[in-house]
N, C-alpha and C positions, 0 to 999 in steps of 0.2 A: 197500598194506595189504590183506591177504587175510582178516583177521578183523574182524568187526563187522557191523552192519546193512547189508545190501546197498542200494545206491542212496543212502545218506546222503552228502551233500556236505560235512558238517562233523562234528566230534566235540566233546564237551563235557568239559572238565576241571573236576572238583569238588574244590577244595583247601580243606579245612577249612570247607566250607559256601559258599565263594565259587565261582561258576560262570563259566568262560571258554570261549567258543566259538571253535574253530580249524578252518580248512579242512584238508582232507586234504593238499593240496599244501604248505601251510604246515607241517603236522605232519611231513612228510617231511624237511625241511631246518631244523627248529626248532633254535635254538642251544643249548637245554638238552638235554643228552645223554639224560636219563631220559625226557623227553617224546618225543624223536625216536625212541627205541627202540620206542615203540608202533607205529610204521609197519611195523616188521618182524615183528610178532607174528602167528603163524599159527594159534594155538589159544588157548583161554581159559586154559590153564595158562601159556602165555607171557605173557599179559596180567597175570595175577595175580603174576608174578614182578617186574613193573614197578610196578604200582599195588596198592592195598589191596583194591579191589572194582571190579566192572564191571556195568553195567546194559545188557544187549544191546538191549532194546526202545528205550530212549532214547539208545543209543550214548554213554553217559556213563561216564567213568572217575573213580573216587574215590581221593583221596589224603588220608590222615589226617595232614596237615601243617599248619603255621602259615600261615594265610591272609594275614596282613599281611606276613610275610616274603616270601611268594611274590609278592605285589603289588609289593614293592620290586624283587625280582629280575626280574620280568617287565617292569617299566618300564626297567630297565637293559638287558636283552637286546634290547629294541625300540628302543634308542637315545635314550631320553628321560631323559637325565641320567646321573649317575655313581652307582656302587654304594656306598652307605654303610649303616651299621647302622640298623635300624628303631628308632624312639623307644621308650623304656620296654621294651626287650627286651635280654636278656643277650647279650653279645658271643659267648660260646661257643655259645649256642643258635642265634643267627643264622648262625654259621659252620657249625654242624651242618646247618642248612637248606641252606646253599650247597653243601656236600659232597653232600648227598642229591640235589640237582638237577643237579649236575655242574659246579660252579664251584669255584674255588680261592681262597686268600687273596690271590693276586696280582691278582684282579679288584677288590679293595677299594681305595678311595682310600688314599693314603699315611698320612693321619692315622688312619684306621680300622685300617690294618695295625699301626700302632704300638700302638693300644689292644688289639688282638687279641694281639699278641705279649706285651705286659705282663700281660694276663689269663692267658694260657697259662703264662707264667713263674711267676706267683704261685700258680697252682693246679696246676702241673706236669701239665697236660693236653696230650695229643698226639692229633691227629686225622690221619687219612690217607684219601685218596679210596678209595671202595669198588671202583673200577675204574682200571686204568692208562690213561694217555693222556688226562688231563683237558684240556679245551679251553683255549686261551690267551685272553688278554683280547680280542684282535682278533677271535677266532672267535665271541665272544659277541655280535657285532653283526649286524644284518640283513644277509643276503647273504654272511655270512662262510664258509658251507659251500663255496662255489664256489672261493674262494681259500684254503681251509684248508690244503692241503699246503704252499703257499709261505709262508704266515704261520706255520705251525708250524716250518718250516725256519728262518725268520728268527728266530723266538722261541728256538729251540734254539741257534742260533748266538749270539744275544745273551746268553743265559745262560751259554754256554760261555766267553765272553770276559769277562763281568761278574761271574759268581758262580763262584769257583774250586772250590766244593764241590758244584756242581749236577750233575756228571756225571764219569765217568772221564776223558773227553777234556778236560774243564775242568781237572781236577787235573793232567793231563800238561802242558797248555799253561801253567798257572800255574808248574809246576816249571821248565819250560824258560825262562820269563820271569825267574824268580828267578835261575837260573844265569847268564843274560846280564847281569842287574844286578850280580851278585857279580863276574863276570869284568871288567866295565867298571870297577867300583870299584877292584878290585885293580890294573888297568892304570893307572888315574888316580893312585892313591896311589904306585905304584912309579915313575911318571914324574917325581915330585917329589923322589925320592931323589938325592943328589949322585952316588952310585956309578952309578946307572942313567943319569943324564945324561952322565957321563963315558964310560960304556960305549957309549951311543948315539952320542956324538960320534966315538968311535974305530971303531965297528962300525955302518955304515950299515944293514945288514940288520936289526939289532935294532930300530932306529927304524921301518923299514918294516913289520916284523912287528906292532909295537904299533899302527901306523896301520891295518893290515888288520884286526886284532882290533876296533879301535874302529869301523871302517866296517861290519863284520859286525853288531856290537851295535846300531848306529844303524839299519842296514837292518831288523833284526828289530823294533825298537821302532817304526819308521816303518810297517812293514807291519801290525803289531798295531794301531796307532792308526787307520790307514786302514780296516781291516776293521771295527773297532768303530764307526767313524763311519758306514760303509755300513749296518750291520745295526741301528743305533740307530733308535728309533721317532721321536724328535723331534730333528732336527739342531740346532736353535737351543739347546734345553736341553742337548744334548751338549756344545756349545762352552762353555756357561756353567759347567759343573761344575768344581769346584776341581781334582780329580785330572786331568782332561783338560787343563786349563790348564797344570798342572805338566808333563804330558807334552809339551806344545808348547814350554814353556820349556826342557825338557831336550834336545829334538830340534833345535829351530831353530838354536841357536848353532853346532852342527856344520856345518850347511849354509852359515851365514853365514861361518864361518872358512874353509871350503873355497872359497867364492866370492872372499873377500878374498885368499886365497893365490893363486888363479888370476889374479886381476886385478893384484895388486901384485907377485907373483913372490917368489922366495926372497930376493933382495937388494932389498928394497923401499926406495924413496926416502922413504916416509913412516915415520919412525922410531917414530911412535906406533902404527903398525899392529901391531907386535910385542906391545905392551902390550894392545892390544884383543883380539888373538888369544888371549893367555894368559887374559884375563878370560872370553872366550867359552868356552874349553875348560874353565875351572874351573867354569863353570855346569853341567857334567855331574854335579856333585854332586847336582843335583835328581833324578837317577835313583834315589837311595836312597828318596825318597818314593814311588816306584812300588811299593815293597814294601807300601804300605798297602792295595793291592788284594788281597793274599794273606795278610795277618796281621790278626787281630782286634784286637790291641793298638793298632796304629797307626790302625785304623778307629775304635776307641773314642775315642782321643785327638782325632781330627778331628771326630767327631760330638759329643763333649763341648764342644769349643771353639765349635762351630756353635750348640749349644743354650744355652750359658752365656756368650754374648758380652756380655749385659747385666752379669753378675757380673764378667766380665773388665774391662769398662769402668769399673765401679764400683771395682774393685781398683786400676786405674791412676789413677783420680781421687783415691783415698785417698793413694796414694804421691806423686802430684804436689803435692797440697796440703801434705802433711807435709814434702816435700822443699823447697818454697818457704819454709815457716816456719822450719824448722831450719837451712837454708842461710843465710838472712838473719841469724838469731841467732848462728850459729857464726862467721860472718864478722865480726860486730860484736864478739863477745867475744874472738876470737883475733887480730883485726887492726885493728879500728876504734877501740878504746878506748885502747890504749897503742901508739903508732907506733914507739917505740924498741925495745921487746921484743916486737914483733908476730910472729905466726907467718906466714912467707912462703907456706906452703901454702894459707892461707886468704885470699889477697890479693883475691879477688873472690867474688861469690855463685855464678857458674857453677862456679868451681873447688871451692867448698864443697859444691855439689850432688853431686859425685862421692863425697865423704866421707859425705854423708847417705845416699845410696843403698846403699853397701856396709855402712853401719852398721845401717840398718833391716833389710836382708836377712841380718844377722849373718854376713856373709862376712869383713870385716875383713882386708883385704890388708896393712895396716900401712905402706903407702906415705905416708900422711898421717894425723895424729892431733892432737888438741888437747893443748896444754901448760899452759894455765892451769887453775886450779881451777874457775872458772865454766864453762869450756869442757868439762871432763871431766864435770861434773854434767850439762850439757846433752847430752853424748854418751850418758850412761847413760839419760836420759829418752828420747833418740832411739831407742836400741836397744829399750827396753821398748815404746815406742809402735809401732815397727815390727812387733814380734811380735804385738801386739794387732790392729793394722790389717790385717796379712796374714792373720790367723787368722779374721777376721769373714766374708769371702766364701768362704773355703776350704770350709766345711761345705756350702754349696749346690753348689759345683763337685764336691765328693766324691760327694754323693748322685747327682748327674746322671751322673757317671762310672760309678758302680756300675750305674745303671739302663741306660745305654747299653751297657755290657759284657754284662749279662744278655740284653738285647734282641738284640744281634748274635750272641751265642753261641747263643741259641735259634734264631735264623734259620739259622745255620750248621748246627746239629744237624738242622734240618728238611730242609735240602738234602742233608745226609749220609744221612738216611734214604732220600731219593729215590735217591741214588747206590747205596745198598746194594740197594734193590729192583731197580734197573737192572742191577747186577752179577749178581744172582741170576737175573734173567730171561735 
């Protein structure tokens, strides 16, 4: 640092009246970008572009910012806890302080990120960092400047594979992944057609081509999964994520079927192996769920189910209780009272449960129905009760779905703005 009082071993940051003393060496590699910029200032004009005022005699820099918010941010960058909103402070104001000092919304805890996204969606407020190249979450820790290039590279790789709208490379990668999913699904559906199987039996090369296409798709999905696992921050959390579990369920059956084919051969003595292979190959249908990484609609559905599991459980409880009651009554009215003219379709309570569930959901296949007058009256009550019971928790699920959709849409728009800035640069 070439500007400042000569011989001073430390500098003083005055943020909203709160004074913090920092050594010159710490100032050089300080995680907050605005503070570290002070080290490269060569004139008073450069200093005033970073801070609001400067006292040369006391070597003190003044920042007219929120002192409590800076205290929370300073504790975070020093490694004393996680970054959350300051109490009794507006989320947008705290986020504005974060941007001023050089942090991003990704540095916040997940619960606070949700609060911030909801608040921005409600007020239609959009913020962007005043400078490109904001620090990542790991760079905001002590000693993060030394390993900053590698951590930035890992963070960029992670966003490329996890956020399809974060960069141009991420969009290209997501498009290629979607193409592979579509191709694999087309091959899977075509392989079940009778004409395809007959042609594959007559023409061996057709079957070989489909196997090659399947192997290429599996190779792409495997490489993608391995790279995402390598660049992930928390390996244990990566394995526990639902989408990653689905990826493993979609990839593993192929390798199991290949091993079974190698060990048992084409003319296997184990007749059940053929059924097992067909079941494993059919599990490739899980590849469709991989599209949830690239489409907001599927992400919204998954996030809604995750947040509304209590309402979903409550809905299932309602259905089970009503099904137990109406199935017992319908079995009694249709089969138990008059054995001579009894309805054979309602011979047992489990059989009557099928009629109850299709009646409550107003599907009505018509494969079984009551024939007695009391049974028909009970059927009408069952249908009306089903409509009421299904409608009660739907309101909560609907509002949660709308909230999740707006949250994910806003997050995607924020990444898209970053992509536009990257493209223009």
